[in-house]
Residue frames as qw, qx, qy, qz and C-alpha x, y, z in Angstrom:
[[0.384, 0.114, -0.895, 0.198, 134.61, 70.59, 78.86],
 [0.642, -0.522, -0.352, -0.438, 131.98, 69.16, 81.18],
 [0.297, -0.515, 0.621, -0.512, 132.10, 68.87, 84.94],
 [0.646, -0.003, -0.752, -0.133, 132.25, 65.15, 85.74],
 [0.770, -0.582, -0.206, -0.160, 131.26, 63.34, 88.89],
 [0.798, -0.100, -0.203, 0.558, 134.97, 62.87, 89.66],
 [0.226, 0.434, -0.054, 0.870, 135.49, 66.65, 89.34],
 [0.503, -0.647, -0.155, -0.551, 132.58, 67.23, 91.69],
 [0.871, -0.405, -0.226, 0.160, 134.06, 64.82, 94.24],
 [0.626, 0.126, -0.149, 0.755, 137.45, 66.56, 93.97],
 [0.061, -0.585, -0.038, -0.808, 135.80, 69.95, 94.53],
 [0.712, -0.622, -0.168, -0.278, 134.06, 68.68, 97.67],
 [0.864, -0.179, -0.198, 0.427, 137.34, 67.17, 98.86],
 [0.466, 0.266, -0.081, 0.840, 139.29, 70.42, 98.27],
 [0.168, -0.558, -0.069, -0.809, 136.70, 72.89, 99.58],
 [0.718, -0.562, -0.113, -0.394, 135.14, 71.06, 102.52],
 [0.050, -0.616, 0.729, -0.294, 138.11, 69.04, 103.69],
 [0.899, -0.112, 0.303, -0.294, 136.38, 65.65, 103.83],
 [0.464, -0.293, 0.778, 0.306, 138.27, 62.53, 102.83],
 [0.253, 0.208, -0.662, -0.675, 137.96, 61.36, 99.22],
 [0.149, -0.246, -0.957, -0.040, 135.73, 58.49, 100.37],
 [0.037, 0.570, 0.591, -0.569, 133.40, 60.78, 102.34],
 [0.176, 0.459, -0.208, -0.846, 133.36, 63.30, 99.49],
 [0.224, 0.023, -0.836, -0.500, 132.31, 60.53, 97.09],
 [0.096, -0.415, -0.881, 0.207, 129.58, 59.43, 99.53],
 [0.104, 0.557, 0.288, -0.772, 128.26, 63.00, 99.79],
 [0.240, 0.332, -0.478, -0.777, 128.17, 63.42, 96.00],
 [0.213, -0.113, -0.933, -0.266, 126.52, 60.02, 95.49],
 [0.026, -0.476, -0.761, 0.440, 123.95, 60.71, 98.21],
 [0.179, 0.507, 0.055, -0.842, 123.05, 64.09, 96.75],
 [0.289, 0.218, -0.655, -0.663, 122.64, 62.67, 93.25],
 [0.160, -0.229, -0.960, -0.013, 120.59, 59.76, 94.58],
 [0.089, 0.517, 0.556, -0.645, 118.23, 62.14, 96.41],
 [0.272, 0.444, -0.230, -0.822, 117.77, 64.18, 93.23],
 [0.252, 0.075, -0.859, -0.439, 117.13, 61.03, 91.15],
 [0.082, -0.347, -0.908, 0.218, 114.59, 59.57, 93.60],
 [0.159, 0.525, 0.337, -0.766, 112.76, 62.90, 93.87],
 [0.321, 0.376, -0.428, -0.757, 112.50, 63.24, 90.09],
 [0.192, -0.051, -0.956, -0.216, 111.46, 59.59, 89.69],
 [0.006, 0.456, 0.783, -0.423, 108.62, 60.32, 92.10],
 [0.166, 0.700, 0.541, 0.436, 107.45, 63.14, 89.85],
 [0.297, -0.882, -0.207, 0.302, 108.45, 65.95, 92.22],
 [0.405, 0.841, -0.118, 0.340, 110.48, 69.01, 91.25],
 [0.718, -0.320, -0.169, 0.594, 113.94, 69.75, 92.65],
 [0.106, 0.940, 0.082, 0.314, 114.31, 73.46, 93.39],
 [0.685, -0.241, -0.160, 0.669, 117.74, 74.77, 94.37],
 [0.012, -0.967, -0.199, 0.157, 117.43, 78.44, 95.24],
 [0.118, -0.843, 0.363, 0.380, 119.89, 80.61, 93.33],
 [0.301, -0.269, 0.823, 0.399, 120.67, 77.78, 90.91],
 [0.430, 0.103, -0.532, -0.723, 117.54, 76.49, 89.23],
 [0.722, 0.011, 0.455, -0.521, 114.78, 73.93, 89.06],
 [0.084, 0.143, -0.935, -0.313, 114.83, 70.37, 87.71],
 [0.640, 0.169, 0.386, -0.642, 111.42, 69.04, 86.72],
 [0.357, 0.076, 0.901, 0.233, 109.89, 66.09, 84.87],
 [0.456, 0.372, -0.140, -0.796, 107.98, 66.73, 81.67],
 [0.670, 0.224, 0.703, -0.082, 105.62, 64.22, 80.10],
 [0.156, 0.379, -0.562, -0.719, 106.19, 63.81, 76.35],
 [0.788, 0.275, 0.340, -0.433, 103.33, 62.39, 74.32],
 [0.713, 0.117, 0.616, 0.313, 103.66, 59.84, 71.55],
 [0.291, 0.798, -0.139, -0.509, 104.88, 61.34, 68.29],
 [0.880, 0.449, 0.103, 0.118, 106.02, 60.44, 64.83],
 [0.307, -0.767, 0.449, 0.341, 109.76, 60.30, 64.21],
 [0.785, 0.570, -0.230, -0.076, 112.24, 59.02, 61.69],
 [0.861, -0.297, 0.232, 0.343, 115.15, 56.61, 61.87],
 [0.087, 0.878, -0.290, -0.370, 118.11, 58.73, 60.66],
 [0.347, -0.359, 0.797, 0.340, 119.98, 55.71, 59.28],
 [0.310, 0.266, 0.870, 0.276, 117.17, 54.26, 57.16],
 [0.185, -0.040, -0.227, -0.955, 114.80, 57.23, 56.80],
 [0.334, -0.374, -0.843, -0.195, 111.98, 54.93, 57.93],
 [0.389, -0.508, 0.045, -0.767, 109.06, 56.54, 59.79],
 [0.449, -0.172, -0.829, 0.285, 108.57, 55.24, 63.33],
 [0.445, -0.759, -0.226, -0.419, 106.36, 56.07, 66.29],
 [0.272, 0.290, -0.625, 0.671, 108.16, 57.29, 69.39],
 [0.476, -0.527, -0.704, 0.011, 106.32, 56.27, 72.53],
 [0.350, -0.882, -0.051, -0.312, 105.28, 58.38, 75.48],
 [0.716, 0.027, -0.406, 0.568, 108.12, 59.17, 77.82],
 [0.381, -0.910, -0.122, 0.108, 109.21, 61.34, 80.70],
 [0.628, 0.429, -0.149, 0.632, 112.19, 63.66, 80.38],
 [0.466, -0.637, -0.259, 0.556, 114.05, 65.81, 82.89],
 [0.298, 0.783, 0.150, 0.524, 114.16, 69.52, 82.12],
 [0.509, -0.382, -0.283, 0.718, 116.10, 72.31, 83.81],
 [0.097, 0.883, 0.220, 0.403, 115.22, 75.97, 84.18],
 [0.524, 0.039, -0.360, 0.771, 117.96, 78.15, 85.63],
 [0.221, -0.765, -0.444, 0.411, 117.22, 80.80, 88.23],
 [0.241, 0.949, 0.108, 0.172, 117.25, 84.49, 87.38],
 [0.407, -0.834, 0.340, 0.153, 120.34, 84.96, 89.55],
 [0.700, -0.152, 0.582, 0.385, 122.27, 82.27, 87.66],
 [0.542, 0.670, 0.411, 0.297, 121.10, 83.65, 84.32],
 [0.009, -0.998, 0.068, -0.013, 122.36, 87.11, 85.30],
 [0.532, -0.630, 0.499, 0.268, 125.76, 85.69, 86.25],
 [0.707, 0.171, 0.585, 0.359, 125.99, 83.74, 82.99],
 [0.409, 0.775, 0.354, 0.328, 125.10, 86.79, 80.92],
 [0.173, -0.981, 0.081, 0.044, 127.32, 89.24, 82.80],
 [0.836, -0.066, 0.167, 0.519, 130.61, 87.84, 81.55],
 [0.427, 0.453, 0.109, 0.775, 132.93, 90.78, 81.17],
 [0.299, -0.779, -0.018, -0.551, 131.16, 92.83, 83.83],
 [0.184, 0.300, -0.751, 0.559, 132.65, 92.93, 87.28],
 [0.349, -0.416, -0.825, 0.155, 130.80, 91.35, 90.19],
 [0.109, -0.365, -0.377, 0.845, 130.44, 94.81, 91.78],
 [0.223, 0.055, -0.338, -0.913, 128.35, 96.00, 88.80],
 [0.374, -0.318, -0.825, -0.281, 125.69, 93.35, 89.45],
 [0.453, -0.569, -0.004, -0.687, 122.73, 94.29, 91.67]]
């Protein structure tokens, strides 16, 4: 199951103690900052978590899955994510205790 924006707002509300309205404003502001930064072509680096970056995709040939017809997919920009080494270690250490990690 995915973490939704509502779940994120609830987590802020429960952990920080802000009102639901303020928690929603914090979440919205954070997401807006990330969106604007990526739209501007800059990377978003969150230490210990990972890096969001924009990748330019060139035009390529594709196929319509419903009709099988060949089509040309235009150039586009996509957001990519690369997780930090620390996060990768935590994800891959399931079953190990936290004390065993360096």
